[in-house]
C-alpha positions in Angstrom: 61.3 118.7 187.3 61.9 122.5 186.9 65.4 123.9 186.5 67.3 124.1 189.7 68.9 127.6 190.1 72.7 127.9 190.4 72.6 128.8 194.1 70.4 125.9 194.9 72.6 123.5 192.9 75.6 124.8 194.9 73.8 124.3 198.2 72.8 120.8 197.2 76.4 120.0 196.2 77.7 121.4 199.5 75.2 119.3 201.5 76.1 116.2 199.6 79.9 116.7 200.2 79.3 117.6 203.9 77.2 114.5 204.4 79.5 112.2 202.4 82.9 113.5 203.6 82.9 111.7 207.0 81.4 108.5 205.5 84.0 108.5 202.7 86.8 108.9 205.3 85.3 106.2 207.5 84.6 103.6 204.8 87.9 104.3 203.0 90.1 103.9 206.1 88.0 100.9 207.2 88.7 99.2 203.9 92.3 100.4 204.0 92.8 98.9 207.5 91.2 95.7 206.1 93.8 95.6 203.4 96.6 96.1 206.0 95.2 93.1 207.9 95.4 91.0 204.7 98.9 92.3 204.0 100.1 91.4 207.5 98.8 87.8 207.1 100.4 87.6 203.6 103.8 88.4 205.3 103.7 85.5 207.7 107.1 83.9 207.3 105.8 80.4 206.3 104.3 80.7 202.8 101.9 77.8 203.4 100.6 79.3 206.6 100.3 82.7 204.9 98.2 81.4 201.9 96.0 79.3 204.3 95.5 82.3 206.6 94.4 84.5 203.7 92.1 81.8 202.4 90.6 81.4 206.0 89.8 85.1 206.1 88.1 84.8 202.7 86.0 81.8 203.8 85.0 83.4 207.2 84.2 86.7 205.4 81.5 84.9 203.4 79.6 84.0 206.6 80.3 87.3 208.3 79.3 89.3 205.3 76.1 87.3 204.9 75.1 87.9 208.6 76.1 91.6 208.5 74.5 92.2 205.2 71.2 90.9 206.6 71.7 93.1 209.6 72.3 96.0 207.2 69.1 95.1 205.3 67.0 95.7 208.4 69.1 98.8 209.1 68.1 100.2 205.6 64.6 100.5 207.1 66.0 102.2 210.2 68.0 104.7 208.1 65.0 105.5 205.8 62.7 105.9 208.8 65.1 108.1 210.8 65.7 110.3 207.7 61.9 110.6 207.1 61.2 111.4 210.7 63.9 114.1 210.8 62.5 115.6 207.6 58.9 115.5 209.0 60.1 117.0 212.4 59.0 113.8 214.2 62.4 113.2 216.0 60.6 111.8 219.1 59.9 108.5 217.1 63.7 107.8 216.6 64.2 106.2 220.1 61.6 103.6 219.2 63.3 102.9 215.9 66.6 102.2 217.7 65.0 99.8 220.2 63.1 97.9 217.5 66.0 97.5 215.1 68.4 96.3 217.8 65.9 93.7 219.1 65.2 92.4 215.6 68.8 92.1 214.4 70.1 90.5 217.6 67.2 87.9 218.0 66.5 87.1 214.3 70.0 87.3 212.8 72.9 87.3 215.3 71.6 84.5 217.6 71.0 81.9 214.9 74.4 82.8 213.2 76.2 82.3 216.5 74.5 79.0 217.3 75.1 77.5 213.8 78.6 79.0 213.3 79.9 77.7 216.6 78.2 74.3 216.3 79.2 73.5 212.7 82.4 75.4 212.2 84.3 72.7 210.1 81.2 71.8 208.1 80.5 75.4 207.1 84.1 76.1 206.2 84.4 72.9 204.1 81.1 73.8 202.3 82.6 77.2 201.5 85.6 75.6 199.8 88.2 75.5 202.6 90.9 72.9 202.1 92.6 71.0 205.0 95.3 73.6 205.5 92.8 76.4 205.6 90.8 74.5 208.2 93.8 73.9 210.4 94.8 77.5 210.6 91.4 79.1 210.2 89.1 77.2 212.6 89.7 79.4 215.6 89.7 82.5 213.5 86.2 81.6 212.3 84.9 81.0 215.9 86.3 84.2 217.4 85.0 86.4 214.5 81.5 84.9 214.8 81.4 85.8 218.5 82.4 89.3 217.6 79.3 89.6 215.4 77.2 90.4 218.6 79.0 93.7 218.9 79.4 94.4 215.2 75.7 94.0 214.6 74.8 96.3 217.5 77.2 98.9 216.2 75.9 98.8 212.6 72.3 99.4 213.9 73.3 102.5 215.8 75.4 103.8 212.9 72.4 103.3 210.5 70.1 105.5 212.7 72.8 108.1 213.2 73.4 108.4 209.5 69.7 108.5 208.7 69.4 111.4 211.2 72.1 113.2 209.3 75.0 112.6 211.8 77.8 111.0 209.8 80.6 112.3 212.0 80.0 110.2 215.1 80.3 106.8 213.2 83.4 108.1 211.5 85.1 109.2 214.8 84.3 105.8 216.5 85.3 103.7 213.5 88.7 105.5 213.1 89.6 104.9 216.7 88.6 101.2 216.7 90.2 100.5 213.3 93.5 101.9 214.5 93.2 99.8 217.6 92.5 96.7 215.4 95.6 97.3 213.3 97.9 97.7 216.3 96.2 94.6 217.9 96.7 92.6 214.7 100.4 93.4 214.5 100.9 92.5 218.2 98.9 89.2 218.1 99.7 87.9 214.6 103.5 88.2 215.0 103.7 88.0 218.8 105.3 91.4 219.5 106.0 93.1 222.9 105.8 89.9 224.8 102.5 88.7 223.5 102.2 85.1 222.1 102.5 84.7 218.3 98.9 83.6 217.4 98.9 84.1 213.6 95.5 84.4 212.0 93.7 83.7 215.3 95.4 86.8 216.7 93.8 88.8 213.9 90.4 87.5 214.9 90.9 88.4 218.6 92.0 91.9 217.7 89.0 92.4 215.4 86.4 91.2 217.9 87.9 93.1 220.8 88.0 96.4 218.8 84.3 95.9 217.9 83.5 95.4 221.6 85.3 98.7 222.4 83.1 100.4 219.7 80.0 99.1 221.4 81.1 100.6 224.8 81.7 103.9 223.1 78.2 103.8 221.5 76.6 102.9 224.9 78.2 106.1 226.3 76.7 108.0 223.5 73.1 106.8 223.7 73.0 107.5 227.5 73.8 111.2 226.8 71.0 113.7 227.1 71.8 115.8 224.0 72.0 113.1 221.3 69.3 112.5 218.6 69.3 108.7 219.5 69.2 109.1 223.2 67.7 106.0 224.9 65.9 106.5 228.3 65.7 103.1 230.0 63.1 104.5 232.4 60.7 104.3 229.4 59.4 100.8 229.0 59.7 99.1 225.6 56.5 99.5 223.7 55.9 97.4 220.6 55.0 99.8 217.8 53.3 98.1 214.9 53.9 101.0 212.5 57.7 100.9 213.1 57.7 97.1 212.7 55.6 97.4 209.5 58.1 99.9 208.1 61.1 97.8 209.1 59.6 94.7 207.5 58.3 96.5 204.4 61.7 98.1 203.6 63.9 95.5 205.3 62.5 92.2 203.9 63.1 93.0 200.2 66.5 94.4 201.3 67.2 91.1 203.2 66.1 89.0 200.2 68.4 91.1 198.0 71.4 90.4 200.3 70.5 86.7 200.5 70.3 86.6 196.6 73.6 88.4 196.5 75.4 86.2 199.0 74.1 83.0 197.5 75.3 84.2 194.1 78.7 85.1 195.6 78.9 81.7 197.4 78.3 79.7 194.1 80.7 82.1 192.4 83.4 81.5 195.1 82.9 77.7 194.8 83.5 77.9 191.1 86.7 80.0 191.8 88.0 77.8 194.6 88.0 74.8 192.2 91.0 76.6 190.6 93.2 75.7 193.7 94.6 77.5 196.8 97.0 79.9 194.9 94.3 81.1 192.5 91.9 81.4 195.4 94.5 83.5 197.4 95.0 85.7 194.3 91.3 86.1 194.0 91.1 87.1 197.7 93.8 89.7 197.2 92.0 91.2 194.2 88.7 91.3 196.1 90.5 93.0 199.0 91.8 95.7 196.5 88.4 95.9 194.9 86.7 96.5 198.3 88.7 99.8 198.5 87.3 100.9 195.1 83.7 100.4 196.4 84.4 103.2 198.9 83.3 106.3 197.0 80.2 104.5 195.7 79.3 103.2 199.1 79.9 106.6 200.8 77.9 108.6 198.3 75.2 105.9 198.3 74.9 106.2 202.1 74.7 110.0 201.8 72.1 109.8 199.0 70.1 107.4 201.1 69.9 109.8 204.1 69.3 113.0 202.0 66.7 111.3 199.8 64.8 110.1 202.9 65.0 113.5 204.5 63.8 115.3 201.4 60.8 112.9 201.0 60.0 113.5 204.7 59.9 117.2 203.8 57.7 116.3 200.8 60.2 117.6 198.3 60.8 114.8 195.8 62.5 117.0 193.2 65.2 117.9 195.7 65.6 114.2 196.5 66.2 113.5 192.8 68.8 116.3 192.6 70.6 114.9 195.6 70.9 111.5 193.9 72.1 113.1 190.6 74.6 115.3 192.3 76.0 112.4 194.3 76.3 110.4 191.1 78.2 113.1 189.2 80.8 113.5 192.0 81.1 109.7 192.4 81.7 109.3 188.7 84.7 111.6 188.7 86.3 109.7 191.7 85.5 106.3 190.0 87.3 107.4 186.8 90.4 108.3 188.9 90.3 104.9 190.7 90.0 103.1 187.3 93.2 104.9 186.0 95.1 103.9 189.1 94.1 100.2 188.8 94.9 100.2 185.1 98.4 101.6 185.3 99.6 100.7 188.8 98.0 97.2 189.2 101.2 95.2 189.6 102.6 97.7 192.2 99.4 97.4 194.3 99.4 93.6 194.0 103.1 93.5 195.1 102.1 95.1 198.5 100.3 91.9 199.3 102.7 89.2 198.1 106.2 88.5 196.7 104.9 85.7 194.5 105.6 86.8 190.9 102.9 84.5 189.5 100.2 86.0 191.8 101.4 89.6 191.0 101.2 89.0 187.2 97.7 87.6 187.4 96.4 90.2 189.8 97.7 93.0 187.6 95.7 91.6 184.7 92.6 91.4 186.8 93.1 95.0 188.0 92.9 96.1 184.3 89.5 94.5 184.1 88.5 96.1 187.4 89.5 99.5 186.0 86.6 99.3 183.4 84.2 98.1 186.1 84.6 101.4 188.2 82.0 103.8 186.5 79.2 101.2 186.5 80.0 100.0 190.0 80.0 103.6 191.4 76.8 104.7 189.6 74.7 101.7 190.6 75.9 101.9 194.3 74.9 105.6 194.5 71.5 105.3 192.7 70.6 102.1 194.7 71.5 104.1 197.9 69.0 106.8 196.9 66.3 104.2 196.1 66.8 102.5 199.5 66.5 105.9 201.2 63.2 106.3 199.6 62.2 102.9 200.9 62.2 101.4 197.3 64.0 98.1 198.1 61.9 95.8 195.8 63.6 96.9 192.6 67.1 96.7 194.0 66.2 93.1 194.9 65.2 92.4 191.3 68.4 93.9 190.0 70.7 92.0 192.3 68.8 88.7 191.8 69.1 88.9 188.0 72.7 90.3 187.8 74.4 88.2 190.5 72.5 85.0 190.7 72.0 84.6 187.0 74.4 86.7 185.0 77.6 86.4 187.2 77.1 82.7 188.1 76.2 81.6 184.6 79.1 83.5 183.0 81.6 82.4 185.6 80.7 78.8 184.9 81.0 79.4 181.1 84.3 81.3 181.3 86.0 79.1 183.9 84.7 75.6 183.4 83.6 75.5 179.8 86.0 77.9 178.0 88.9 77.3 180.5 89.9 81.0 180.9 91.1 80.5 184.5 90.8 83.2 187.2 90.5 86.1 184.8 87.3 84.5 183.5 85.7 85.0 186.9 86.4 88.8 186.7 85.0 89.0 183.2 81.8 87.6 184.7 81.9 90.2 187.5 82.3 93.0 184.9 79.1 91.8 183.1 77.3 91.5 186.4 78.1 95.2 187.4 77.0 96.4 183.9 73.7 94.7 184.0 73.0 95.8 187.6 73.7 99.4 186.6 71.4 99.3 183.6 68.5 97.9 185.7 68.9 100.3 188.6 69.3 103.3 186.3 66.0 102.2 184.5 64.1 102.2 187.8 65.5 105.7 188.8 64.2 107.2 185.5 60.6 106.0 186.2 60.3 108.3 189.2 58.1 105.8 191.0 60.4 105.7 194.0 59.3 109.3 194.8 55.8 108.2 195.8 56.6 105.4 198.3 55.0 106.1 201.6 56.0 105.0 205.1 53.9 105.0 208.3 
């Protein structure tokens, strides 16, 4: 690649920041509101109910994250296609992308999850390591959140197409409003404020699903407007487009297998961790909740890299696509280093926001020191992988996840916890090794430049 002139570098940096800004705010505040939810449950007066409620959220999240990550996998194809079509000035094809991705996600993913989740609630929760107290408090939470998946999956599909088209502000605006609604709803329904019944963890579920439904209604209003890039005209009959299906499957199937490999690895990992008992598992959930906030910069710059890479390849400018990924990575690295410093020096303070239990705070602060060193690798691999997915190169990210999570993380967690008896900290050493290996594999693929020459129909 030739040297990029100073002005062009500046323009690239500005475009990256302009695209990433709204995503960063949206993802950061979304995760922050998620942390507030967990803190609210942690402050339920009865310590037994509080621990069981946090564990119930952890168990339910395993299923929800699996379903939504599969939805997101198909959405990777939608983002890549929307970005390419915008770059190639073929915006008229975007309506068809929206219709196909909604149909596929609802029929192939949401419907089966709904049927299985509602029919086998107890069996699934037990399989995921829920003890009797978690089942008692968490059963209804699980069911209500699973029903809310209908709306959440729809919302995710529309957001994916909007971001691919370069509109990162609309998803941010809608998410900010519904997350705020969710937090207020949580407070009211968990604790029974302003005359509402005290519903505990079930109240958190009702608030979450209701706020997702509100987001769906807001998106419906948007897609009926005349001046939006994803406008849907219901006068046009649905026409099956084999090229769009081919692209969705070509990009989405490896991305789906990647998510399945990731979730299976995490499930086995969670089962190993849950064998340490309810208090250790609750500590683990708190640390995961804090870690989710640190994913924010990497996720945001990864989403931006995905959209900008796809658009540049649509414009047949692979060198610019490479520059977008590198620039996103550099800015992401600076933020990751800052997050690492905060985790290392202020770990016990952050943990104390979740719980008053000194044992949990002490262990969580040790774990946060390990997480501090994870940050640069985590951020870099998230951003580069985002760029690769935007190019439609999802096979290599599947290989990286399969090897790092299913083999490295699971094997080392078993070794550190069950063989060497290191306890919960051993699980986090395993996660550090997983992130490092994943970063090395994804970086290797990026350097080959093969991702620049992937074609879509």
